[in-house]
Rosetta silent file (secondary structure, phi, psi, omega in degrees, C-alpha in Angstrom):
SEQUENCE: XXXXXXXXXXXXXXXXXXXXXXXXXXXXXXXXXXXXXXXXXXXXXXXXXXXXXXXXXXXXXXXXXXXXXX
SCORE:     score description
SCORE:     0.000 S_00000001
   1 L     0.000  136.113 -178.409    0.011   -0.019   -0.007 S_00000001
   2 L  -106.328  123.389 -179.708    1.221    3.516   -0.899 S_00000001
   3 E  -111.859  130.950  172.262    0.466    6.318    1.529 S_00000001
   4 E  -110.661  120.404 -179.104    0.893    9.951    0.704 S_00000001
   5 E   -91.337  124.745 -177.235    0.976   12.199    3.781 S_00000001
   6 L   -67.908  166.385 -177.735   -0.437   15.704    3.229 S_00000001
   7 L   -64.971  -19.658 -176.567    1.530   18.832    4.171 S_00000001
   8 L   -83.627    0.168  176.870   -0.521   19.314    7.321 S_00000001
   9 L  -112.537  153.073  179.813    1.008   16.118    8.774 S_00000001
  10 L   -63.637  135.159  175.470    4.577   15.581    9.932 S_00000001
  11 L   -63.599  -20.272  178.547    7.056   14.271    7.409 S_00000001
  12 H   -66.911  -19.160  175.565    8.343   11.986   10.107 S_00000001
  13 H   -61.996  -44.246  178.386    5.184    9.862    9.759 S_00000001
  14 H   -60.490  -45.665 -178.805    6.300    8.654    6.302 S_00000001
  15 H   -66.357  -37.323 -178.626    9.757    7.868    7.630 S_00000001
  16 H   -71.733  -26.526  178.978    8.480    6.008   10.685 S_00000001
  17 H   -93.095   -3.008 -171.631    6.212    3.846    8.581 S_00000001
  18 L   -61.640  -30.435 -178.784    8.750    3.164    5.856 S_00000001
  19 L   -71.536  -31.161 -179.454    9.806   -0.235    7.184 S_00000001
  20 L   -95.488  -24.052 -176.198    6.303   -1.607    7.052 S_00000001
  21 L  -136.887   80.182 -166.609    5.088    0.517    4.125 S_00000001
  22 L   -68.797  -11.550 -176.362    8.138    1.238    1.904 S_00000001
  23 L  -103.075   21.326  171.485    6.192    3.305   -0.612 S_00000001
  24 L   -68.334  146.658  177.359    5.148    5.970    1.892 S_00000001
  25 E  -149.123  154.630  172.098    5.832    9.594    0.959 S_00000001
  26 E  -110.514  149.743 -178.272    5.194   13.044    2.322 S_00000001
  27 H   -54.319  -39.605 -179.927    4.199   15.885    0.028 S_00000001
  28 H   -62.320  -27.068  179.755    7.454   17.645    0.906 S_00000001
  29 H   -74.889  -18.530 -173.968    9.461   14.652   -0.304 S_00000001
  30 H  -109.155    9.859 -179.394    7.736   14.973   -3.721 S_00000001
  31 L    75.724   23.750  179.970    8.014   18.708   -4.260 S_00000001
  32 L  -103.994   21.930 -173.331    4.404   19.324   -3.276 S_00000001
  33 L   -59.131  -39.186 -178.093    5.081   21.529   -0.305 S_00000001
  34 L  -105.188   12.449 -176.355    3.168   24.534   -1.689 S_00000001
  35 L   -72.673  146.556  178.107    0.746   22.575   -3.823 S_00000001
  36 L   -76.840  172.638 -173.907   -2.955   23.189   -3.554 S_00000001
  37 H   -62.280  -38.839  179.830   -5.390   20.478   -2.538 S_00000001
  38 H   -62.600  -46.242  177.649   -6.436   19.591   -6.069 S_00000001
  39 H   -57.827  -45.221  176.711   -2.828   19.138   -7.103 S_00000001
  40 H   -60.941  -48.856 -176.482   -2.111   16.857   -4.121 S_00000001
  41 H   -62.487  -41.210  175.787   -5.280   14.912   -4.735 S_00000001
  42 H   -66.555  -42.411  175.652   -4.443   14.475   -8.471 S_00000001
  43 H   -56.411  -45.595  178.876   -0.912   13.399   -7.718 S_00000001
  44 H   -62.918  -42.411  177.138   -2.242   10.766   -5.329 S_00000001
  45 H   -61.647  -49.228 -175.345   -4.719    9.518   -7.904 S_00000001
  46 H   -64.315  -34.401 -177.201   -2.301    9.374  -10.771 S_00000001
  47 H  -103.082    9.762  172.551    0.402    7.610   -8.780 S_00000001
  48 L    73.086   29.621  177.716   -1.809    5.185   -6.803 S_00000001
  49 L   -91.578  149.507  163.299   -1.366    6.704   -3.382 S_00000001
  50 E   -91.581  122.893 -176.956   -3.922    6.602   -0.512 S_00000001
  51 E   -85.064  126.156  177.546   -3.935   10.168    0.741 S_00000001
  52 E  -107.611  122.854 -177.005   -3.580   10.680    4.432 S_00000001
  53 L  -153.237  163.414  168.502   -4.673   14.081    5.716 S_00000001
  54 L  -122.636   21.976  176.549   -6.469   15.918    8.433 S_00000001
  55 L   -86.847  113.475 -179.849   -7.568   18.689    6.043 S_00000001
  56 L   -64.737  -18.455  178.242  -11.350   18.912    5.835 S_00000001
  57 H   -61.318  -24.824 -175.687  -11.152   20.525    2.359 S_00000001
  58 H   -73.197  -18.861  176.441  -10.429   17.096    0.884 S_00000001
  59 H   -58.520  -42.096 -179.559  -13.996   16.018    1.877 S_00000001
  60 H   -66.117  -41.905  178.983  -15.317   18.221   -0.939 S_00000001
  61 H   -63.539  -42.569  178.445  -12.850   16.771   -3.479 S_00000001
  62 H   -60.728  -42.275  178.275  -13.850   13.265   -2.472 S_00000001
  63 H   -62.574  -44.892 -178.963  -17.492   14.114   -2.890 S_00000001
  64 H   -76.992  -37.792 -169.512  -16.940   15.663   -6.341 S_00000001
  65 H  -123.507   -2.452 -178.434  -14.241   13.360   -7.705 S_00000001
  66 L    88.340  176.187  179.614  -14.155   10.242   -5.636 S_00000001
  67 L   -76.659  143.702 -179.432  -11.240    8.848   -3.557 S_00000001
  68 L   -55.694  -47.311 -177.173   -7.757    9.424   -5.040 S_00000001
  69 L  -115.584  109.762 -178.932   -6.925    5.732   -4.883 S_00000001
  70 L  -112.319    0.000    0.000   -9.807    3.336   -5.588 S_00000001
């Protein structure tokens, strides 16, 4: 499973889970530090990531476009 941690979460989460989930990444690791929500959502969808966030704005994207990784 591939997890993408949003900018509102600590980059250390991806590093601490890397042993069990080697395909974890944080937005900062992928050059998405200043990316808007739609850009992050699209990156997750195109690259097969499950997006981990605590940002409520993603609820609207999920409602309109579905989950990034289905």
